TIMI-2910 file (N, C-alpha, C, CB; in pm, 1 decimal, decimal comma, always signed):
<rs>
+----------+----------+----------+----------+----------+----------+----------+----------+----------+----------+----------+----------+------+
!      n_x !      n_y !      n_z !     ca_x !     ca_y !     ca_z !      c_x !      c_y !      c_z !     cb_x !     cb_y !     cb_z ! resn !
+----------+----------+----------+----------+----------+----------+----------+----------+----------+----------+----------+----------+------+
!  -1361,2 !  +1023,4 !   +564,3 !  -1429,6 !  +1032,6 !   +431,9 !  -1577,0 !  +1022,3 !   +471,9 !  -1383,1 !   +913,8 !   +323,0 !  Unk !
!  -1656,9 !  +1113,2 !   +415,4 !  -1806,5 !  +1125,0 !   +437,0 !  -1881,0 !  +1011,6 !   +364,3 !  -1860,5 !  +1265,9 !   +384,5 !  Unk !
!  -1988,1 !   +964,3 !   +400,0 !  -2064,5 !   +851,7 !   +354,9 !  -2100,7 !   +887,9 !   +200,7 !  -2199,1 !   +827,4 !   +452,6 !  Unk !
!  -2129,2 !  +1020,2 !   +171,2 !  -2174,8 !  +1052,4 !    +50,0 !  -2062,4 !  +1054,5 !    -60,5 !  -2242,4 !  +1178,3 !    +62,5 !  Unk !
!  -1942,6 !  +1043,4 !     -8,3 !  -1832,5 !  +1036,0 !   -106,3 !  -1833,2 !   +913,8 !   -207,5 !  -1704,2 !  +1032,6 !    -28,9 !  Unk !
!  -1878,1 !   +800,7 !   -157,1 !  -1890,5 !   +695,1 !   -233,0 !  -1998,1 !   +705,4 !   -345,1 !  -1912,9 !   +590,2 !   -148,6 !  Unk !
!  -2109,1 !   +772,7 !   -318,0 !  -2222,2 !   +781,9 !   -420,9 !  -2198,2 !   +893,0 !   -519,3 !  -2360,7 !   +806,3 !   -351,7 !  Unk !
!  -2100,2 !   +965,8 !   -496,3 !  -2074,5 !  +1080,3 !   -602,9 !  -2037,8 !  +1029,5 !   -740,7 !  -1956,3 !  +1175,1 !   -556,7 !  Unk !
!  -1977,8 !   +907,3 !   -741,2 !  -1935,3 !   +861,6 !   -871,0 !  -2002,8 !   +727,8 !   -911,8 !  -1784,3 !   +846,9 !   -871,6 !  Unk !
!  -2106,4 !   +707,5 !   -838,6 !  -2177,1 !   +579,9 !   -862,7 !  -2312,5 !   +619,2 !   -931,8 !  -2201,0 !   +495,7 !   -722,2 !  Unk !
!  -2326,3 !   +583,4 !  -1053,5 !  -2449,4 !   +602,6 !  -1128,4 !  -2442,4 !   +539,8 !  -1264,7 !  -2480,5 !   +748,4 !  -1141,4 !  Unk !
!  -2528,5 !   +587,8 !  -1354,2 !  -2523,8 !   +548,2 !  -1486,1 !  -2547,4 !   +390,9 !  -1496,4 !  -2389,9 !   +592,3 !  -1545,7 !  Unk !
!  -2480,3 !   +325,9 !  -1583,0 !  -2496,5 !   +190,8 !  -1603,3 !  -2445,4 !   +102,4 !  -1487,4 !  -2431,6 !   +156,9 !  -1726,0 !  Unk !
!  -2344,2 !   +156,1 !  -1412,2 !  -2305,8 !    +97,6 !  -1296,0 !  -2414,1 !    +82,1 !  -1177,8 !  -2195,7 !   +172,4 !  -1253,5 !  Unk !
!  -2496,5 !   +187,5 !  -1180,9 !  -2607,8 !   +183,5 !  -1088,2 !  -2726,2 !   +108,7 !  -1144,4 !  -2648,6 !   +322,1 !  -1051,1 !  Unk !
!  -2749,0 !   +124,1 !  -1273,5 !  -2866,8 !    +59,0 !  -1340,6 !  -2860,1 !    -94,8 !  -1343,9 !  -2878,4 !   +110,1 !  -1485,2 !  Unk !
!  -2747,4 !   -156,2 !  -1355,7 !  -2728,8 !   -301,6 !  -1380,2 !  -2785,5 !   -379,3 !  -1256,7 !  -2571,9 !   -336,8 !  -1404,5 !  Unk !
!  -2754,3 !   -338,4 !  -1134,1 !  -2812,5 !   -420,4 !  -1024,9 !  -2967,4 !   -390,9 !   -995,3 !  -2729,0 !   -394,3 !   -894,9 !  Unk !
!  -3002,4 !   -264,7 !  -1033,1 !  -3139,2 !   -230,9 !  -1014,1 !  -3227,0 !   -314,5 !  -1115,0 !  -3158,9 !    -76,3 !  -1032,6 !  Unk !
!  -3183,4 !   -326,2 !  -1240,6 !  -3252,0 !   -396,8 !  -1349,6 !  -3252,7 !   -553,5 !  -1317,4 !  -3177,7 !   -365,5 !  -1491,3 !  Unk !
!  -3136,5 !   -595,8 !  -1269,1 !  -3120,3 !   -736,6 !  -1244,6 !  -3198,7 !   -775,3 !  -1130,2 !  -2980,2 !   -773,7 !  -1224,5 !  Unk !
!  -3208,2 !   -697,8 !  -1018,8 !  -3310,2 !   -729,0 !   -913,0 !  -3449,9 !   -715,2 !   -953,7 !  -3291,6 !   -643,8 !   -797,4 !  Unk !
!  -3482,4 !   -625,2 !  -1039,6 !  -3625,7 !   -607,4 !  -1088,5 !  -3662,9 !   -732,9 !  -1171,1 !  -3642,7 !   -471,0 !  -1180,3 !  Unk !
!  -3568,5 !   -788,7 !  -1261,7 !  -3608,7 !   -908,6 !  -1326,1 !  -3618,6 !  -1030,2 !  -1236,0 !  -3517,5 !   -935,8 !  -1432,9 !  Unk !
!  -3525,4 !  -1037,8 !  -1141,3 !  -3548,8 !  -1145,7 !  -1039,8 !  -3679,3 !  -1139,5 !   -968,4 !  -3443,1 !  -1142,7 !   -937,8 !  Unk !
!  -3719,2 !  -1022,4 !   -925,8 !  -3834,7 !  -1002,6 !   -841,6 !  -3956,0 !  -1033,8 !   -925,3 !  -3840,3 !   -858,7 !   -783,3 !  Unk !
!  -3962,8 !   -982,7 !  -1048,4 !  -4073,2 !  -1009,5 !  -1132,1 !  -4074,2 !  -1158,4 !  -1166,7 !  -4068,2 !   -922,2 !  -1256,6 !  Unk !
!  -3969,7 !  -1216,4 !  -1194,9 !  -3972,9 !  -1363,1 !  -1226,5 !  -4018,3 !  -1455,2 !  -1109,9 !  -3833,7 !  -1407,2 !  -1270,4 !  Unk !
!  -3977,0 !  -1420,5 !   -990,1 !  -4011,7 !  -1488,0 !   -869,7 !  -4164,2 !  -1478,1 !   -841,0 !  -3930,8 !  -1430,6 !   -754,7 !  Unk !
!  -4219,2 !  -1355,6 !   -860,9 !  -4364,3 !  -1350,2 !   -843,9 !  -4445,9 !  -1411,7 !   -944,1 !  -4405,4 !  -1221,0 !   -834,6 !  Unk !
!  -4401,3 !  -1411,5 !  -1070,0 !  -4472,2 !  -1473,8 !  -1172,6 !  -4454,8 !  -1628,1 !  -1148,4 !  -4421,0 !  -1425,4 !  -1314,0 !  Unk !
!  -4360,3 !  -1671,7 !  -1106,0 !  -4345,9 !  -1810,6 !  -1081,3 !  -4427,4 !  -1862,5 !   -963,5 !  -4205,6 !  -1839,8 !  -1060,7 !  Unk !
!  -4433,1 !  -1785,5 !   -851,6 !  -4515,6 !  -1800,1 !   -740,4 !  -4666,8 !  -1801,3 !   -780,2 !  -4484,9 !  -1690,6 !   -643,4 !  Unk !
!  -4699,1 !  -1725,7 !   -879,1 !  -4838,9 !  -1718,3 !   -916,0 !  -4870,3 !  -1841,5 !  -1008,0 !  -4870,9 !  -1579,4 !   -988,8 !  Unk !
!  -4778,5 !  -1919,6 !  -1040,5 !  -4798,6 !  -2046,9 !  -1123,1 !  -4805,7 !  -2004,3 !  -1274,6 !  -4939,1 !  -2127,9 !  -1077,9 !  Unk !
!  -4751,5 !  -1896,4 !  -1306,8 !  -4756,4 !  -1861,9 !  -1445,3 !  -4622,7 !  -1902,1 !  -1518,0 !  -4784,3 !  -1710,6 !  -1458,9 !  Unk !
!  -4627,6 !  -1910,7 !  -1655,5 !  -4496,1 !  -1937,4 !  -1724,4 !  -4400,3 !  -1824,4 !  -1717,2 !  -4517,5 !  -1969,6 !  -1869,0 !  Unk !
!  -4278,9 !  -1865,2 !  -1735,8 !  -4166,1 !  -1757,1 !  -1731,1 !  -4195,8 !  -1654,7 !  -1844,9 !  -4011,5 !  -1825,1 !  -1753,0 !  Unk !
!  -4158,2 !  -1540,9 !  -1821,5 !  -4162,7 !  -1427,5 !  -1927,0 !  -4037,9 !  -1436,8 !  -2006,1 !  -4174,8 !  -1279,3 !  -1862,0 !  Unk !
!  -4053,1 !  -1449,9 !  -2127,0 !  -3932,8 !  -1446,5 !  -2231,3 !  -3850,5 !  -1316,1 !  -2212,1 !  -3988,5 !  -1451,5 !  -2390,6 !  Unk !
!  -3720,0 !  -1326,6 !  -2241,0 !  -3639,3 !  -1201,4 !  -2225,5 !  -3682,1 !  -1080,0 !  -2293,3 !  -3509,9 !  -1224,1 !  -2268,3 !  Unk !
!  -3727,3 !  -1095,8 !  -2422,5 !  -3778,7 !   -978,7 !  -2505,5 !  -3899,4 !   -919,7 !  -2439,1 !  -3816,5 !  -1022,3 !  -2653,4 !  Unk !
!  -3991,1 !   -999,0 !  -2390,2 !  -4110,1 !   -953,1 !  -2320,2 !  -4088,8 !   -890,4 !  -2193,4 !  -4197,6 !  -1057,6 !  -2299,7 !  Unk !
!  -3981,4 !   -941,5 !  -2119,4 !  -3930,6 !   -891,1 !  -1985,0 !  -3890,7 !   -752,4 !  -2011,6 !  -3806,8 !   -976,6 !  -1923,7 !  Unk !
!  -3805,3 !   -732,7 !  -2112,2 !  -3748,9 !   -599,2 !  -2139,6 !  -3842,3 !   -494,9 !  -2175,3 !  -3655,2 !   -606,4 !  -2242,8 !  Unk !
!  -3941,9 !   -546,9 !  -2260,2 !  -4051,9 !   -454,4 !  -2299,7 !  -4140,8 !   -421,1 !  -2171,2 !  -4143,2 !   -522,7 !  -2418,1 !  Unk !
!  -4171,4 !   -510,4 !  -2088,1 !  -4242,6 !   -479,5 !  -1963,2 !  -4180,1 !   -377,0 !  -1877,8 !  -4257,7 !   -598,2 !  -1884,6 !  Unk !
!  -4055,2 !   -395,0 !  -1858,5 !  -3977,6 !   -307,3 !  -1776,5 !  -3964,9 !   -166,7 !  -1834,4 !  -3843,5 !   -365,8 !  -1755,8 !  Unk !
!  -3947,3 !   -163,6 !  -1954,9 !  -3939,7 !    -28,8 !  -2036,2 !  -4078,7 !    +37,8 !  -2030,4 !  -3896,4 !    -53,8 !  -2197,6 !  Unk !
!  -4184,2 !    -37,8 !  -2077,8 !  -4313,6 !    +19,5 !  -2076,8 !  -4360,5 !    +69,6 !  -1947,9 !  -4404,5 !    -71,9 !  -2123,8 !  Unk !
!  -4335,2 !     +0,4 !  -1838,6 !  -4389,3 !    +44,1 !  -1703,8 !  -4303,8 !   +127,4 !  -1632,4 !  -4418,9 !    -65,8 !  -1617,7 !  Unk !
!  -4181,5 !   +139,6 !  -1678,3 !  -4082,4 !   +220,2 !  -1602,2 !  -4109,2 !   +366,7 !  -1582,0 !  -3956,2 !   +210,3 !  -1667,1 !  Unk !
!  -4039,6 !   +431,0 !  -1494,3 !  -4060,2 !   +584,6 !  -1484,4 !  -3953,4 !   +643,9 !  -1579,1 !  -4041,3 !   +644,9 !  -1324,8 !  Unk !
!  -3987,1 !   +736,1 !  -1651,1 !  -3900,7 !   +794,4 !  -1765,3 !  -3792,9 !   +855,7 !  -1700,8 !  -3972,5 !   +898,5 !  -1859,2 !  Unk !
!  -3671,3 !   +852,4 !  -1772,0 !  -3550,7 !   +915,5 !  -1732,9 !  -3560,7 !  +1063,8 !  -1739,5 !  -3440,5 !   +868,8 !  -1814,9 !  Unk !
!  -3512,1 !  +1132,5 !  -1633,6 !  -3498,2 !  +1280,0 !  -1641,2 !  -3361,1 !  +1328,2 !  -1628,4 !  -3577,6 !  +1344,8 !  -1538,6 !  Unk !
!  -3324,0 !  +1443,9 !  -1649,8 !  -3196,9 !  +1499,8 !  -1644,1 !  -3153,0 !  +1499,0 !  -1492,9 !  -3197,7 !  +1642,6 !  -1707,8 !  Unk !
!  -3030,0 !  +1483,3 !  -1469,4 !  -2963,5 !  +1485,4 !  -1341,8 !  -2823,9 !  +1555,5 !  -1367,0 !  -2948,9 !  +1335,2 !  -1281,1 !  Unk !
!  -2765,8 !  +1603,7 !  -1262,3 !  -2638,4 !  +1674,3 !  -1280,1 !  -2530,0 !  +1610,0 !  -1366,3 !  -2582,6 !  +1696,4 !  -1151,2 !  Unk !
!  -2523,2 !  +1474,9 !  -1339,6 !  -2422,1 !  +1393,6 !  -1411,7 !  -2459,9 !  +1316,2 !  -1526,7 !  -2366,2 !  +1305,7 !  -1326,9 !  Unk !
!  -2594,6 !  +1290,8 !  -1541,6 !  -2637,1 !  +1220,1 !  -1659,7 !  -2763,2 !  +1282,6 !  -1711,4 !  -2657,3 !  +1072,3 !  -1631,4 !  Unk !
!  -2752,2 !  +1332,6 !  -1835,1 !  -2852,5 !  +1400,5 !  -1909,0 !  -2942,1 !  +1294,3 !  -1966,5 !  -2792,4 !  +1491,5 !  -2017,4 !  Unk !
!  -3074,8 !  +1333,7 !  -1974,5 !  -3173,4 !  +1233,5 !  -2043,4 !  -3124,1 !  +1186,4 !  -2175,3 !  -3314,2 !  +1297,6 !  -2067,0 !  Unk !
!  -3065,8 !  +1264,6 !  -2255,4 !  -3030,1 !  +1234,0 !  -2380,5 !  -2919,0 !  +1120,4 !  -2391,5 !  -2989,1 !  +1356,7 !  -2441,8 !  Unk !
!  -2862,0 !  +1091,9 !  -2269,9 !  -2763,6 !   +982,1 !  -2263,4 !  -2833,4 !   +843,7 !  -2262,3 !  -2674,5 !   +997,8 !  -2136,3 !  Unk !
!  -2969,1 !   +856,4 !  -2249,3 !  -3051,6 !   +731,6 !  -2260,6 !  -3004,1 !   +608,5 !  -2178,9 !  -3056,7 !   +691,1 !  -2405,0 !  Unk !
!  -2994,3 !   +618,3 !  -2042,3 !  -2956,3 !   +513,4 !  -1956,5 !  -3089,7 !   +417,5 !  -1958,1 !  -2911,6 !   +571,9 !  -1804,0 !  Unk !
!  -3210,1 !   +483,7 !  -1963,8 !  -3333,9 !   +418,2 !  -1971,9 !  -3415,9 !   +444,9 !  -1853,8 !  -3316,2 !   +277,5 !  -1989,7 !  Unk !
!  -3549,4 !   +399,4 !  -1858,8 !  -3641,0 !   +425,1 !  -1753,3 !  -3609,3 !   +349,4 !  -1620,2 !  -3776,7 !   +390,1 !  -1801,0 !  Unk !
!  -3646,9 !   +403,2 !  -1505,5 !  -3623,8 !   +345,1 !  -1381,1 !  -3749,8 !   +238,3 !  -1361,0 !  -3613,2 !   +463,7 !  -1264,2 !  Unk !
!  -3707,4 !   +113,7 !  -1342,3 !  -3803,6 !     +3,9 !  -1321,6 !  -3904,1 !    +44,9 !  -1213,0 !  -3729,5 !   -129,3 !  -1281,3 !  Unk !
!  -4028,8 !    +20,6 !  -1236,1 !  -4135,1 !    +28,4 !  -1143,7 !  -4217,0 !    -88,6 !  -1121,4 !  -4215,1 !   +126,3 !  -1179,5 !  Unk !
!  -4179,2 !   -162,8 !  -1020,5 !  -4237,2 !   -297,7 !   -977,3 !  -4395,6 !   -291,1 !   -977,0 !  -4182,5 !   -338,1 !   -826,2 !  Unk !
!  -4447,5 !   -189,6 !   -907,0 !  -4594,6 !   -186,1 !   -894,0 !  -4656,5 !   -177,8 !  -1032,5 !  -4641,2 !    -65,3 !   -805,9 !  Unk !
!  -4607,4 !    -89,5 !  -1111,3 !  -4663,5 !    -80,6 !  -1251,0 !  -4654,0 !   -214,7 !  -1327,3 !  -4587,3 !    +29,5 !  -1332,4 !  Unk !
!  -4539,1 !   -273,7 !  -1313,4 !  -4521,7 !   -400,1 !  -1385,7 !  -4610,5 !   -506,5 !  -1332,7 !  -4379,8 !   -446,4 !  -1379,2 !  Unk !
!  -4631,0 !   -518,6 !  -1203,8 !  -4726,6 !   -610,9 !  -1154,2 !  -4865,9 !   -591,9 !  -1195,5 !  -4722,3 !   -610,3 !  -1018,2 !  Unk !
!  -4893,8 !   -454,4 !  -1195,5 !  -5032,0 !   -426,7 !  -1231,3 !  -5061,7 !   -459,3 !  -1373,5 !  -5064,6 !   -285,2 !  -1205,8 !  Unk !
!  -4961,9 !   -437,1 !  -1457,1 !  -4982,0 !   -477,5 !  -1607,0 !  -4995,1 !   -628,7 !  -1619,8 !  -4857,3 !   -428,5 !  -1699,8 !  Unk !
!  -4927,2 !   -700,7 !  -1522,0 !  -4929,7 !   -845,6 !  -1535,9 !  -5055,4 !   -902,6 !  -1468,5 !  -4801,6 !   -908,3 !  -1475,0 !  Unk !
!  -5128,4 !   -810,3 !  -1396,0 !  -5251,0 !   -849,7 !  -1320,1 !  -5215,5 !   -924,2 !  -1197,3 !  -5344,5 !   -935,2 !  -1404,8 !  Unk !
!  -5098,3 !   -889,5 !  -1140,3 !  -5055,9 !   -942,3 !  -1008,9 !  -5076,2 !   -862,3 !   -900,4 !  -4926,2 !   -973,2 !  -1006,5 !  Unk !
+----------+----------+----------+----------+----------+----------+----------+----------+----------+----------+----------+----------+------+
</rs>
């Protein structure tokens, strides 16, 4: 079995969930380390969406399926002034 066989069917929400979870954990940790108050869930969601890279078409997932933007930590930290 080739290494790429695993990734052929991995994507969409299955791939997005750990990426978004990791992004939230990373942002929360940096915010906490900076001594700032926690970001409420609705604000965290808005931050990730507003600073993320827009979704584009791919062979298996068309943009109209609206999986959502790819989180962009650099942009999120810049927006937060971190």
